[in-house]
C-alpha positions as CSV (number, residue, x, y, z in Angstrom):
1,M,0.0,0.0,0.0
2,T,1.2,3.5,-0.7
3,S,0.5,7.2,-0.2
4,L,-0.5,9.9,-2.7
5,F,0.7,13.4,-2.0
6,I,-1.0,16.2,-4.0
7,D,0.6,19.6,-3.7
8,R,-0.4,21.5,-6.9
9,R,-2.6,24.5,-7.3
10,A,-5.8,24.5,-9.2
11,T,-6.0,20.6,-9.4
12,E,-9.4,18.9,-9.6
13,L,-9.7,15.2,-8.6
14,E,-12.5,12.9,-9.9
15,H,-13.4,9.2,-9.7
16,E,-13.7,7.1,-12.8
17,S,-13.7,3.3,-12.9
18,G,-11.7,2.7,-9.7
19,A,-9.2,5.4,-10.5
20,I,-8.4,9.0,-9.5
21,I,-8.6,11.4,-12.5
22,F,-6.5,14.6,-12.3
23,R,-7.7,17.7,-14.1
24,S,-6.0,21.1,-14.4
25,N,-7.8,24.0,-16.2
26,G,-10.4,21.5,-17.5
27,Q,-7.7,19.3,-19.0
28,R,-7.1,15.7,-18.0
29,I,-3.4,15.4,-16.8
30,G,-3.2,12.1,-15.2
31,T,-4.7,8.9,-13.7
32,I,-3.8,6.8,-10.7
33,P,-5.7,3.7,-9.6
34,I,-7.2,3.7,-6.0
35,A,-6.6,0.1,-5.2
36,P,-2.9,0.4,-4.1
37,L,-3.6,3.5,-2.0
38,S,-3.8,3.7,1.8
39,R,-3.6,7.5,2.3
40,V,-4.2,10.6,0.3
41,F,-2.5,13.8,1.5
42,L,-3.8,17.1,0.1
43,R,-2.2,20.5,0.3
44,G,-3.2,23.8,-1.5
45,E,-6.1,24.5,-3.8
46,V,-7.3,21.0,-4.6
47,K,-10.9,20.1,-5.4
48,L,-12.4,16.6,-4.9
49,S,-15.7,15.3,-6.3
50,A,-18.2,13.7,-3.8
51,S,-18.1,10.4,-5.7
52,L,-14.3,10.3,-5.2
53,L,-14.6,10.9,-1.5
54,G,-17.1,8.2,-1.3
55,K,-15.0,5.7,-3.2
56,L,-12.0,6.5,-1.0
57,G,-14.0,5.9,2.1
58,E,-15.4,2.7,0.7
59,Q,-11.9,1.4,-0.1
60,G,-10.6,2.4,3.4
61,V,-8.3,5.2,2.2
62,G,-7.9,8.0,4.7
63,V,-7.6,11.6,3.5
64,I,-5.4,14.1,5.3
65,V,-5.7,17.7,4.4
66,L,-2.7,19.9,5.3
67,S,-3.1,23.6,5.7
68,G,0.6,24.4,5.3
69,R,0.6,27.0,8.1
70,G,1.0,24.8,11.1
71,R,-2.7,24.4,11.8
72,T,-4.2,21.1,12.7
73,P,-4.8,18.9,9.6
74,S,-8.3,17.9,8.7
75,L,-8.9,14.1,8.5
76,L,-11.5,12.5,6.3
77,L,-11.7,9.0,7.8
78,A,-12.7,5.8,6.1
79,R,-15.2,3.3,7.4
80,P,-14.7,2.5,11.1
81,H,-14.3,-1.0,12.6
82,N,-17.7,-2.6,13.2
83,D,-17.1,-3.6,16.8
84,A,-18.6,-0.8,18.9
85,K,-17.8,-2.6,22.1
86,R,-14.2,-1.5,21.7
87,R,-15.2,2.1,21.9
88,V,-17.4,1.5,24.8
89,D,-14.6,-0.4,26.7
90,Q,-12.2,2.5,25.7
91,I,-14.4,5.1,27.2
92,R,-14.9,3.0,30.4
93,C,-11.0,2.8,30.7
94,S,-10.7,6.5,30.2
95,F,-12.5,7.0,33.5
96,D,-10.1,4.6,35.3
97,K,-7.3,6.7,36.8
98,N,-5.1,3.6,37.5
99,F,-5.5,2.3,33.9
100,C,-4.7,5.8,32.4
101,L,-1.6,6.2,34.6
102,N,-0.2,2.7,33.9
103,F,-0.9,3.1,30.2
104,A,0.9,6.5,30.2
105,K,3.8,5.2,32.1
106,K,4.5,2.5,29.5
107,L,4.4,5.1,26.7
108,I,6.8,7.5,28.3
109,Q,9.1,4.6,29.4
110,E,9.3,3.4,25.9
111,K,9.9,6.9,24.5
112,I,12.8,7.8,26.9
113,T,14.3,4.3,26.5
114,Q,14.4,4.8,22.7
115,Q,15.9,8.2,23.1
116,I,18.7,6.9,25.3
117,E,19.4,3.9,23.0
118,W,19.5,6.2,20.0
119,F,21.8,8.7,21.6
120,D,24.1,5.9,22.7
121,A,24.3,4.7,19.1
122,L,25.0,8.2,17.8
123,R,27.9,8.6,20.2
124,E,29.9,6.0,18.2
125,D,29.8,8.0,14.9
126,N,29.7,11.5,16.2
127,M,32.9,12.1,18.2
128,H,32.5,15.9,18.0
129,A,29.1,15.6,19.9
130,R,30.2,12.6,22.2
131,Y,30.3,14.8,25.4
132,E,26.9,16.4,24.8
133,L,25.2,13.0,24.0
134,T,26.9,11.3,27.0
135,H,25.8,14.2,29.3
136,T,22.2,13.9,28.0
137,I,22.1,10.2,28.5
138,R,23.3,10.5,32.1
139,Q,20.5,13.1,32.7
140,L,17.8,11.0,31.1
141,K,18.5,7.7,32.9
142,P,17.6,8.9,36.4
143,L,14.3,10.3,35.0
144,L,13.6,6.9,33.4
145,K,14.0,5.2,36.8
146,K,11.6,7.6,38.5
147,I,8.7,6.8,36.2
148,E,7.6,3.6,38.0
149,A,7.2,5.4,41.3
150,I,5.0,8.2,39.9
151,E,1.5,8.2,41.4
152,K,-0.3,10.9,39.3
153,T,-0.5,11.5,35.5
154,S,0.2,15.2,36.2
155,Q,3.6,14.3,37.7
156,L,4.3,12.2,34.7
157,R,3.7,15.1,32.4
158,G,6.1,17.2,34.5
159,L,8.8,14.5,34.2
160,E,8.2,14.1,30.4
161,G,8.6,17.9,30.0
162,S,11.9,17.8,31.8
163,A,13.1,14.9,29.8
164,A,12.1,16.6,26.6
165,R,14.2,19.7,27.4
166,I,17.2,17.6,28.2
167,Y,16.7,15.5,25.1
168,F,16.5,18.3,22.7
169,S,19.5,20.1,24.3
170,G,21.5,16.9,23.4
171,L,19.9,16.6,19.9
172,K,21.1,20.1,18.8
173,A,24.7,18.8,19.1
174,V,24.2,16.5,16.0
175,V,21.9,18.8,13.9
176,P,23.8,20.7,11.2
177,G,24.6,24.2,12.5
178,S,23.4,25.8,9.3
179,L,19.8,25.0,10.4
180,E,20.1,27.1,13.5
181,F,18.4,24.6,15.7
182,T,18.7,25.4,19.4
183,H,15.7,24.0,21.1
184,R,12.2,22.6,20.2
185,N,9.7,25.3,19.2
186,R,6.4,25.2,17.3
187,R,3.2,26.9,16.4
188,P,4.9,28.2,14.3
189,P,8.4,26.5,14.1
190,R,11.0,29.2,13.8
191,D,13.9,27.3,12.2
192,P,14.2,24.7,9.4
193,F,14.7,21.6,11.6
194,N,11.8,22.4,13.8
195,A,9.7,22.9,10.7
196,L,10.8,19.5,9.5
197,L,9.9,17.9,12.9
198,S,6.5,19.6,13.0
199,L,5.5,18.5,9.6
200,T,6.6,14.9,10.2
201,Y,4.8,14.8,13.5
202,T,1.7,16.1,11.9
203,L,1.7,13.4,9.2
204,V,2.5,10.6,11.8
205,H,-0.3,12.0,14.0
206,G,-2.7,11.8,11.1
207,E,-1.6,8.2,10.3
208,T,-2.2,7.2,13.9
209,A,-5.7,8.8,14.1
210,I,-6.7,7.0,10.9
211,A,-5.3,3.6,12.2
212,L,-7.2,4.0,15.5
213,Y,-10.4,4.8,13.8
214,G,-10.1,1.9,11.5
215,A,-9.4,-0.4,14.4
216,G,-12.6,0.6,16.2
217,L,-11.1,3.1,18.7
218,D,-12.0,6.7,19.2
219,P,-8.9,8.9,18.4
220,Y,-10.3,11.6,20.6
221,V,-10.6,9.7,23.8
222,G,-7.1,9.4,25.3
223,F,-5.6,8.0,28.5
224,Y,-2.4,10.2,28.9
225,H,-3.4,13.4,27.0
226,E,-6.6,14.6,28.6
227,I,-9.8,15.0,26.5
228,N,-9.8,18.4,24.9
229,F,-12.1,19.8,22.3
230,G,-10.8,19.2,18.8
231,R,-7.8,17.1,19.9
232,E,-7.3,13.5,19.0
233,S,-6.0,12.7,22.4
234,L,-5.4,8.9,22.0
235,A,-3.5,9.5,18.7
236,A,-1.4,12.1,20.6
237,D,-0.8,9.3,23.2
238,L,0.5,6.8,20.7
239,V,2.6,9.3,18.9
240,E,4.8,9.8,22.0
241,P,6.9,6.5,21.6
242,L,7.0,7.3,17.8
243,R,8.8,10.7,18.3
244,P,12.3,9.2,18.5
245,V,11.6,7.4,15.2
246,V,10.5,10.7,13.6
247,D,13.5,12.5,15.0
248,K,15.9,10.0,13.6
249,F,14.2,10.2,10.2
250,C,14.5,14.0,10.2
251,L,18.1,14.0,11.3
252,E,19.0,11.6,8.5
253,L,17.4,13.9,5.9
254,V,19.5,16.9,7.0
255,R,22.7,15.0,7.8
256,K,22.7,13.5,4.4
257,Q,21.8,16.9,2.9
258,T,18.7,15.4,1.3
259,L,17.2,18.6,2.6
260,T,19.3,21.7,3.3
261,K,18.6,25.2,4.4
262,D,17.8,26.2,0.8
263,H,14.8,24.0,0.9
264,F,13.1,26.1,3.5
265,S,11.5,29.6,3.5
266,T,12.4,31.2,6.8
267,N,11.7,34.7,8.3
268,K,11.6,36.1,11.8
269,K,8.2,34.6,12.5
270,Q,8.4,31.0,11.0
271,S,10.1,28.5,8.8
272,L,8.4,26.3,6.2
273,L,9.5,23.9,3.5
274,N,9.3,25.5,0.1
275,K,7.8,23.8,-3.0
276,T,11.1,22.0,-4.0
277,G,11.6,21.0,-0.4
278,R,8.1,19.6,0.0
279,K,8.5,17.4,-3.2
280,I,11.7,15.9,-1.8
281,F,10.3,15.5,1.7
282,Y,7.1,13.7,0.5
283,Q,9.1,11.2,-1.5
284,S,11.4,10.5,1.4
285,Y,8.5,10.2,3.8
286,E,6.8,7.8,1.5
287,N,9.9,5.6,1.5
288,Q,9.5,5.3,5.3
289,T,5.8,4.9,5.6
290,E,5.9,1.0,5.6
291,P,8.0,0.7,8.8
292,I,6.3,3.7,10.5
293,R,2.8,2.3,9.8
294,A,4.0,-1.1,11.2
295,I,5.0,0.6,14.4
296,I,1.7,2.5,14.5
297,Q,-0.3,-0.7,14.0
298,N,1.7,-2.5,16.7
299,L,0.9,0.3,19.1
300,V,-2.8,0.2,18.2
301,D,-2.8,-3.6,18.7
302,K,-1.2,-3.2,22.1
303,T,-3.8,-0.6,23.1
304,I,-6.6,-2.8,22.1
305,K,-5.0,-5.7,24.1
306,Q,-4.5,-3.5,27.2
307,I,-8.2,-2.2,27.1
308,S,-9.5,-5.7,26.6
309,Q,-7.4,-7.1,29.5
310,A,-8.5,-4.3,31.8
311,E,-12.2,-4.9,31.1
312,Q,-11.8,-8.7,31.5
313,K,-10.2,-8.1,34.9
314,K,-13.0,-5.8,36.0
315,S,-15.6,-8.4,34.8
316,T,-13.8,-11.2,36.7
317,N,-13.6,-9.1,39.8
318,F,-17.2,-8.3,39.6
319,E,-18.2,-11.9,39.2
320,D,-16.0,-13.0,42.0
321,G,-17.6,-10.4,44.2
322,I,-21.0,-11.8,43.5
323,G,-19.9,-15.3,44.2
């Protein structure tokens, strides 16, 4: 399965015999079959026919609409999983503080463990940054050990925030200096590397939300990120252990100079990939979608399993109480 990225002005998309028809200024300019597609990403002035949207939904193809200005993307989801009980169980678990805390602990433990392991590997090939990476690892390890003893989700968020500041202070040592990356910033990102991180996080978040919806879970009902209007909290939960994967992908793009400072438009307010940069980025991202989606699906499967086990335990305890 593959993704389709459409980033071209004044493009119209229609459905015809199981394929997407591209038109520009009334002229047919291309055709792509729907069958191999799993996602369609849209950016800019693109028009879709209702029949095409219906066909994409029927085929299980999610549509992600990117604004290009740092706003939350719009998701047009395919048909959901038919098992409504999963969503009922999910909502029940969202009211269970112990479940939410334990679920969140596992996510953050996995995230920080991956960060430490990655930095440890980076030390071998980046002697110029060995001191900074070693110092970062030494600061992260004690935080990792503290997670198990945490008793409130709010405390975990505080620890995660501290870990993130430490982590990015170490990451800047291996990001090319030309990109002027000093710390994590967003909404809007103010340097090229932050722009790259934000765009990739956005795509991965959209992928995760669609995967959750297709698996019968509600992307908006999370366990670590609190329910908030307009936020896909469960998708945000599962993106946490994916962040080191995204960071590694972005670092490779700039270290190998697949993307350079010239591929970004940067001013005092924000930094964005330019048209040439976006074309390179989308192709690079598509080359990584298979392993990223495999990780997402694994996280979704684990989430379903944890919810199911928690509900079974409650049922068993209830029945034992009756007996």
